[in-house]
C-alpha positions as CSV (number, residue, x, y, z in Angstrom):
1,M,18.2,4.9,-14.0
2,F,15.8,7.6,-15.0
3,T,16.6,10.0,-17.8
4,K,15.5,12.8,-15.5
5,R,16.1,13.0,-11.7
6,I,12.8,12.3,-10.0
7,V,12.0,13.8,-6.6
8,V,9.2,13.5,-4.0
9,T,7.5,16.8,-3.2
10,G,4.4,15.8,-1.5
11,M,2.8,12.9,0.5
12,G,-0.6,11.8,1.6
13,A,-1.6,8.8,3.7
14,M,-4.7,7.2,5.2
15,T,-3.6,4.3,7.4
16,P,-4.7,2.2,10.4
17,V,-2.4,4.3,12.6
18,G,-3.1,7.8,11.3
19,Q,-5.0,9.7,8.7
20,D,-2.1,11.8,7.4
21,A,1.6,11.1,6.7
22,G,2.8,13.0,9.8
23,T,0.4,11.3,12.3
24,A,1.0,7.9,10.8
25,W,4.8,8.3,11.0
26,Q,4.7,9.3,14.6
27,S,2.5,6.3,15.4
28,L,5.0,4.0,13.7
29,L,7.9,5.5,15.7
30,D,5.9,5.1,18.9
31,G,5.2,1.4,18.0
32,K,1.4,2.1,18.0
33,S,-0.6,-0.7,16.4
34,G,-3.5,-0.2,14.1
35,V,-5.1,-3.5,14.9
36,G,-8.4,-3.6,16.7
37,P,-11.9,-5.1,16.6
38,I,-13.5,-5.1,13.2
39,A,-15.8,-2.1,12.7
40,A,-16.7,-2.6,9.0
41,F,-19.2,-5.4,9.7
42,E,-20.6,-7.4,12.6
43,A,-17.8,-9.8,13.5
44,E,-18.8,-11.0,17.0
45,G,-18.1,-14.7,17.1
46,A,-16.1,-14.6,13.8
47,R,-12.5,-15.7,13.4
48,P,-10.7,-13.4,13.2
49,S,-12.7,-10.7,14.9
50,Y,-9.9,-8.1,14.4
51,A,-8.4,-6.2,11.5
52,A,-6.3,-3.1,10.8
53,E,-8.8,-0.5,9.7
54,V,-8.6,3.3,9.1
55,K,-10.3,4.4,12.3
56,D,-13.4,6.7,12.3
57,F,-12.8,7.7,8.7
58,A,-15.2,10.5,7.7
59,P,-15.1,10.9,3.9
60,E,-16.7,14.3,3.8
61,R,-14.3,15.7,6.4
62,A,-11.4,14.3,4.4
63,G,-12.6,16.3,1.3
64,V,-14.7,13.7,-0.5
65,P,-17.7,15.5,-2.1
66,R,-21.0,14.2,-0.6
67,R,-22.6,13.9,-4.0
68,K,-19.9,11.3,-5.0
69,L,-20.0,9.1,-1.9
70,K,-22.5,6.6,-3.2
71,M,-20.5,6.1,-6.4
72,M,-17.2,5.6,-4.6
73,G,-16.1,2.4,-2.9
74,R,-14.1,2.7,0.3
75,Q,-10.8,2.2,-1.6
76,A,-11.6,5.1,-3.9
77,Q,-12.6,7.3,-0.9
78,L,-9.3,6.6,0.9
79,A,-7.3,7.3,-2.3
80,F,-9.2,10.5,-2.9
81,A,-8.4,11.7,0.6
82,A,-4.7,10.8,0.3
83,A,-4.4,12.5,-3.1
84,E,-6.0,15.7,-1.7
85,Q,-3.4,15.6,1.1
86,A,-0.5,14.9,-1.2
87,C,-1.3,17.8,-3.5
88,A,-1.7,20.2,-0.6
89,D,1.5,19.0,0.9
90,A,3.3,19.6,-2.4
91,G,1.8,23.1,-2.8
92,L,-0.1,21.9,-5.9
93,N,-3.7,22.5,-4.6
94,T,-4.4,25.3,-7.0
95,E,-4.6,25.3,-10.8
96,D,-1.8,27.9,-11.1
97,A,0.5,25.8,-9.0
98,R,-0.2,22.6,-10.9
99,G,0.4,24.3,-14.3
100,D,-0.6,22.6,-17.5
101,A,-3.3,20.2,-16.6
102,T,-2.4,17.9,-19.5
103,R,1.0,17.4,-17.9
104,V,-0.3,16.2,-14.6
105,G,-1.2,12.5,-14.2
106,I,-2.0,9.7,-11.7
107,I,-1.2,6.0,-11.4
108,L,-2.7,4.0,-8.6
109,G,-2.2,0.4,-7.5
110,V,-5.6,-1.0,-6.6
111,G,-6.5,-4.4,-5.2
112,M,-9.4,-6.8,-5.4
113,L,-12.8,-5.1,-5.0
114,S,-15.1,-7.3,-2.9
115,A,-18.8,-7.2,-3.7
116,D,-20.9,-5.9,-0.8
117,A,-22.1,-9.1,0.9
118,L,-24.7,-7.3,2.9
119,E,-26.2,-5.5,-0.1
120,L,-26.2,-8.7,-2.2
121,G,-27.7,-10.5,0.8
122,R,-30.7,-8.2,0.8
123,A,-31.3,-9.0,-2.9
124,C,-31.0,-12.7,-2.3
125,N,-33.4,-12.6,0.6
126,A,-35.9,-10.7,-1.5
127,M,-35.5,-13.3,-4.2
128,A,-36.0,-16.1,-1.7
129,G,-39.3,-14.6,-0.7
130,E,-40.4,-15.1,-4.2
131,V,-38.9,-18.5,-5.3
132,G,-38.0,-20.2,-2.0
133,D,-34.6,-22.0,-1.5
134,G,-33.5,-22.2,-5.1
135,F,-31.7,-19.6,-7.2
136,E,-33.6,-18.2,-10.2
137,T,-31.8,-15.6,-12.3
138,S,-34.8,-13.7,-13.4
139,A,-36.1,-13.5,-9.8
140,F,-32.7,-12.3,-8.6
141,M,-32.6,-9.6,-11.2
142,R,-36.0,-8.4,-10.2
143,A,-35.1,-8.4,-6.5
144,A,-31.7,-6.7,-7.2
145,A,-33.3,-4.0,-9.2
146,A,-35.3,-3.0,-6.1
147,E,-32.5,-3.6,-3.5
148,L,-29.3,-2.4,-5.2
149,F,-28.3,1.2,-5.6
150,P,-28.7,1.9,-9.3
151,L,-25.0,3.0,-9.7
152,W,-23.8,0.0,-7.6
153,L,-21.3,-1.1,-10.3
154,L,-19.3,2.2,-10.0
155,R,-18.2,1.2,-6.5
156,H,-16.5,-1.9,-7.9
157,I,-14.7,-0.8,-11.0
158,P,-10.9,-0.7,-10.2
159,N,-9.9,2.3,-12.3
160,L,-12.4,4.6,-10.8
161,A,-10.2,5.3,-7.7
162,A,-7.7,7.1,-10.1
163,A,-10.6,8.5,-12.2
164,H,-12.3,10.3,-9.2
165,A,-9.0,11.8,-8.1
166,S,-8.1,12.9,-11.6
167,I,-11.4,14.6,-12.1
168,H,-11.2,16.4,-8.8
169,L,-7.6,17.6,-9.5
170,D,-8.2,18.2,-13.2
171,A,-5.3,15.9,-13.9
172,Q,-5.6,15.5,-17.6
173,G,-2.3,13.7,-18.2
174,P,-1.5,9.9,-18.1
175,S,-3.8,8.0,-15.9
176,N,-3.5,4.3,-15.2
177,T,-4.5,1.6,-12.7
178,I,-2.2,-1.3,-11.8
179,A,-3.6,-4.5,-10.2
180,T,-0.5,-6.6,-9.2
181,G,-1.8,-7.3,-5.7
182,C,0.5,-6.6,-2.9
183,V,3.1,-5.1,-5.3
184,A,0.7,-2.7,-7.0
185,G,1.6,0.4,-5.1
186,A,5.3,-0.1,-5.8
187,N,4.7,-0.7,-9.5
188,A,2.5,2.5,-9.7
189,I,5.3,4.6,-8.2
190,G,8.0,3.1,-10.4
191,E,5.9,3.4,-13.5
192,A,5.0,7.0,-12.7
193,A,8.6,7.9,-12.4
194,R,9.3,6.4,-15.8
195,I,6.5,8.5,-17.3
196,I,8.1,11.7,-16.0
197,G,11.5,10.4,-17.2
198,R,10.1,9.9,-20.7
199,G,8.9,13.4,-20.8
200,E,5.2,12.5,-20.9
201,A,4.3,14.4,-17.8
202,D,5.7,17.0,-15.4
203,V,3.9,15.8,-12.3
204,M,2.6,12.4,-11.3
205,L,0.6,11.3,-8.3
206,A,1.4,7.7,-7.6
207,G,0.7,5.2,-4.9
208,G,-1.8,2.5,-3.8
209,T,-5.2,2.0,-2.2
210,D,-7.0,-1.0,-0.9
211,A,-9.9,-1.8,1.4
212,R,-10.6,-5.5,1.8
213,V,-11.9,-5.7,5.4
214,S,-15.2,-7.3,4.4
215,P,-17.0,-10.5,5.1
216,L,-16.1,-12.0,1.7
217,G,-12.5,-10.8,1.9
218,T,-12.1,-12.2,5.3
219,L,-13.5,-15.6,4.3
220,R,-11.3,-15.8,1.2
221,Y,-8.1,-15.3,3.0
222,R,-9.0,-17.4,6.0
223,D,-9.9,-20.3,3.7
224,L,-6.6,-20.0,1.9
225,G,-4.7,-20.3,5.2
226,W,-3.0,-16.9,4.9
227,L,-5.1,-15.0,7.5
228,A,-4.1,-15.0,11.1
229,T,-7.0,-16.3,13.3
230,R,-5.3,-16.5,16.7
231,E,-7.5,-15.6,19.7
232,D,-5.1,-16.7,22.4
233,V,-3.1,-13.5,22.5
234,D,-3.8,-9.8,22.2
235,P,-4.7,-9.0,18.6
236,Q,-2.0,-6.3,18.5
237,A,0.6,-9.1,19.2
238,V,-0.6,-11.4,16.4
239,S,1.2,-9.9,13.3
240,A,4.8,-11.0,13.8
241,P,6.8,-10.7,10.6
242,F,10.1,-12.6,10.5
243,D,9.1,-14.4,13.8
244,E,9.0,-18.1,14.5
245,D,5.5,-17.7,15.7
246,A,4.2,-15.9,12.7
247,S,0.7,-17.4,11.9
248,G,-0.6,-15.3,9.0
249,F,-1.4,-11.7,8.2
250,I,-3.9,-9.3,9.7
251,N,-6.3,-7.9,7.1
252,G,-5.8,-4.2,6.7
253,E,-6.8,-1.2,4.6
254,G,-5.3,2.2,3.6
255,A,-4.0,4.5,0.9
256,A,-0.8,6.4,0.3
257,I,0.2,8.7,-2.5
258,L,3.4,10.5,-3.4
259,V,3.7,13.5,-5.6
260,L,6.6,13.0,-8.1
261,E,8.2,15.7,-10.2
262,S,11.4,16.2,-12.1
263,L,14.1,17.8,-10.0
264,E,14.3,20.7,-12.5
265,R,10.6,21.5,-12.2
266,A,10.5,21.2,-8.5
267,Q,13.5,23.6,-8.1
268,A,12.0,26.0,-10.6
269,R,8.8,26.4,-8.6
270,G,10.6,26.4,-5.3
271,A,9.1,23.2,-4.0
272,R,10.1,21.5,-0.8
273,I,12.0,18.3,-1.8
274,Y,11.6,15.4,0.6
275,A,13.8,12.9,-1.2
276,E,14.9,11.6,-4.6
277,L,13.6,8.4,-6.1
278,V,16.8,6.9,-7.5
279,S,15.8,3.6,-8.9
280,Y,13.0,1.0,-9.5
281,A,13.0,-2.6,-10.6
282,A,10.3,-5.4,-10.9
283,A,10.5,-9.1,-11.4
284,N,8.4,-12.3,-11.0
285,D,9.0,-15.7,-9.5
286,A,7.2,-17.3,-12.5
287,G,6.4,-20.2,-10.1
288,D,3.4,-21.0,-8.0
289,V,0.5,-18.5,-7.8
290,L,-0.1,-19.2,-4.2
291,R,3.4,-19.8,-2.9
292,P,6.7,-17.8,-3.2
293,N,9.8,-19.3,-4.5
294,P,11.5,-20.7,-1.3
295,K,14.5,-18.5,-1.9
296,G,12.5,-15.5,-2.9
297,R,14.2,-15.3,-6.3
298,A,12.0,-12.6,-7.8
299,F,12.4,-10.4,-4.7
300,A,16.1,-10.9,-4.6
301,R,16.4,-10.0,-8.3
302,A,14.2,-6.9,-7.9
303,V,16.4,-5.7,-5.0
304,Q,19.6,-6.4,-6.8
305,N,18.5,-4.8,-10.1
306,C,17.2,-1.8,-8.3
307,A,20.6,-1.3,-6.7
308,D,22.4,-1.9,-9.9
309,R,20.3,0.4,-12.0
310,G,20.6,3.2,-9.4
311,E,24.4,2.6,-9.2
312,I,24.0,1.9,-5.5
313,A,26.4,-0.4,-3.8
314,I,24.5,-2.8,-1.6
315,E,26.7,-1.9,1.4
316,D,25.6,1.7,1.0
317,V,21.9,0.9,1.6
318,S,21.2,2.2,5.1
319,A,17.7,0.7,5.7
320,V,15.3,-1.8,4.1
321,F,11.5,-1.6,4.5
322,A,10.8,-5.3,4.0
323,P,7.4,-6.6,2.8
324,A,7.2,-9.5,5.2
325,P,3.4,-10.0,5.9
326,S,3.7,-12.5,8.8
327,V,2.8,-15.4,6.5
328,P,5.6,-18.0,7.3
329,G,6.4,-19.0,3.7
330,Y,6.6,-15.4,2.5
331,D,8.6,-14.2,5.5
332,S,11.1,-17.0,5.0
333,A,11.4,-16.3,1.2
334,I,12.0,-12.6,1.9
335,A,14.6,-13.3,4.6
336,S,16.4,-15.7,2.2
337,A,16.4,-13.1,-0.6
338,L,17.7,-10.4,1.6
339,A,20.5,-12.7,3.0
340,T,21.4,-13.5,-0.6
341,V,21.6,-9.9,-1.8
342,L,23.3,-8.6,1.3
343,N,25.7,-11.5,1.3
344,G,27.2,-10.6,4.7
345,H,28.7,-7.4,3.3
346,A,26.0,-4.9,4.3
347,R,24.2,-4.3,7.6
348,P,21.2,-2.1,6.7
349,A,18.5,-1.7,9.3
350,V,15.7,-4.1,8.3
351,T,12.1,-3.4,9.4
352,A,8.6,-4.7,8.5
353,L,5.7,-2.3,9.2
354,R,3.0,-4.9,8.7
355,S,3.6,-5.8,12.3
356,L,1.8,-2.5,13.2
357,L,-0.3,-1.8,10.0
358,G,-1.5,-5.2,9.2
359,H,-1.4,-6.1,5.5
360,T,-2.9,-3.2,3.5
361,H,-2.4,-5.2,0.2
362,A,-2.1,-2.8,-2.8
363,A,-1.5,0.1,-0.5
364,S,1.3,-1.6,1.5
365,A,4.3,-0.7,-0.5
366,A,3.1,2.9,-1.0
367,I,2.7,3.3,2.7
368,D,6.2,1.9,3.2
369,C,7.4,4.5,0.7
370,V,5.9,7.3,2.7
371,A,7.6,5.8,5.8
372,A,10.9,5.5,3.9
373,V,10.9,9.1,2.9
374,K,10.0,10.2,6.4
375,A,12.9,8.0,7.7
376,I,15.3,9.8,5.4
377,Q,13.9,13.1,6.5
378,T,14.1,12.4,10.3
379,G,17.0,9.9,10.5
380,V,14.9,7.3,12.4
381,V,13.8,3.7,11.4
382,P,10.7,2.3,13.1
383,A,11.0,-1.0,14.8
384,T,9.4,-4.3,13.7
385,A,6.8,-5.1,16.5
386,N,6.3,-8.6,17.9
387,L,9.7,-9.9,16.7
388,R,10.9,-12.1,19.5
389,R,12.4,-15.2,17.8
390,P,13.8,-14.1,14.4
391,I,13.8,-16.7,11.7
392,A,17.0,-15.3,10.2
393,A,20.2,-13.5,11.3
394,L,19.4,-10.2,9.6
395,P,19.9,-6.8,11.2
396,F,16.3,-6.3,12.3
397,V,15.2,-3.2,14.1
398,T,13.4,-4.4,17.3
399,G,12.3,-3.0,20.5
400,S,12.2,0.7,19.7
401,A,12.9,3.0,16.7
402,R,16.5,3.4,15.8
403,E,18.2,6.7,15.1
404,Q,20.9,6.7,12.4
405,A,22.0,8.4,9.3
406,L,19.8,7.3,6.3
407,P,21.3,8.5,3.0
408,T,19.8,5.6,1.0
409,V,16.7,3.6,1.8
410,L,15.2,0.7,-0.1
411,V,11.5,-0.3,-0.1
412,G,10.6,-3.8,-1.2
413,A,7.4,-5.4,-2.4
414,Y,6.6,-9.1,-2.8
415,G,3.3,-10.9,-3.0
416,F,0.9,-13.5,-4.3
417,G,1.3,-14.3,-8.0
418,G,5.1,-14.1,-7.6
419,H,5.2,-10.3,-8.3
420,A,8.1,-8.4,-6.8
421,A,9.5,-4.9,-6.9
422,A,11.9,-2.6,-5.2
423,L,12.4,1.2,-5.0
424,A,15.4,3.1,-3.8
425,F,15.2,6.6,-2.3
426,R,18.0,8.9,-1.1
427,A,18.3,12.2,0.8
428,S,17.1,15.4,-0.9
429,A,18.7,16.1,-4.2
430,S,20.4,19.4,-5.0
């Protein structure tokens, strides 16, 4: 598909089950869940009271400069840490190793940035002390001037996650931010590969970051009916992709970044090559913003086009990392799409990591890509947790991780707005 062969030479990950790619991968193999009581805000008595957060994240320990912390939202901090890891993993953490700075770029998928309800609440309370129960714009502006951090806006501008990482790494090449919701991380990786293929950059950092575990984010999703609120079972058993008892997704957060290079450049500098990114495709349902096409037509088209463009026979796909979020309508559409594309002729191992990670939104596909590359490297596919009564007769991996040869692995992405994408990876190129 690409005019140059594109390879993965580095990975970084900040996830609910581990704060680096290796730790996260081992947790997934062990079936460790990242779901727990909400720590980001006081959630006692709230429904839900649980989420999938990056535990005990210490930005400074992860390499985020102290002087920048107040200007960086959590999604930017997580991306910064993942980018630092990815560069170190690829052996690109020095200027000499990175080479021409104008040929190094970054594309990130970033999600919705929620305003800080607690910070805004302080401003509203201060205004109320002046004007009472009503809302008066001029009084709010006076109160906000005293209560809000002067550079408050910088924490809520989507492109600044990529900007902070670019500045730190002196990446002067193409820089972009993609905001296609749950599919943004996949789009970022695919578009980054295209940039290298066009000869516009030698190295691209690409992935996704998101941090929506907030009071406003929780309310939004709960009111839309997408968020799981069950309190009758252990929170770690709630996220059940492809299961009859799926009741909604668990809100999550995280970041994952791949280092992509042309095969020629990677070989020339003696880089370790994890896998080759063979193909990418994107599509849209062009239907309802809030609901998928019942047959998952965009996802089916993205998967089929990805295989066709990469000259991959569907029966040669050895595993699929599916984007089922544990939202019944989406799980059903994704299952239908996979059944259509596989058409009974292929039996790839199908797994859905949101059962353990929750839904990390714009970071979800990027985290799946890290897992897919690790699967190729180790020959193991993690199991889908909490899958007891499957909604479809697909070859799901359940119970425990499965060992098998994994020459070609596909990562899917599908989400609100009808966006869909697919990426195909195969074993290390030579």
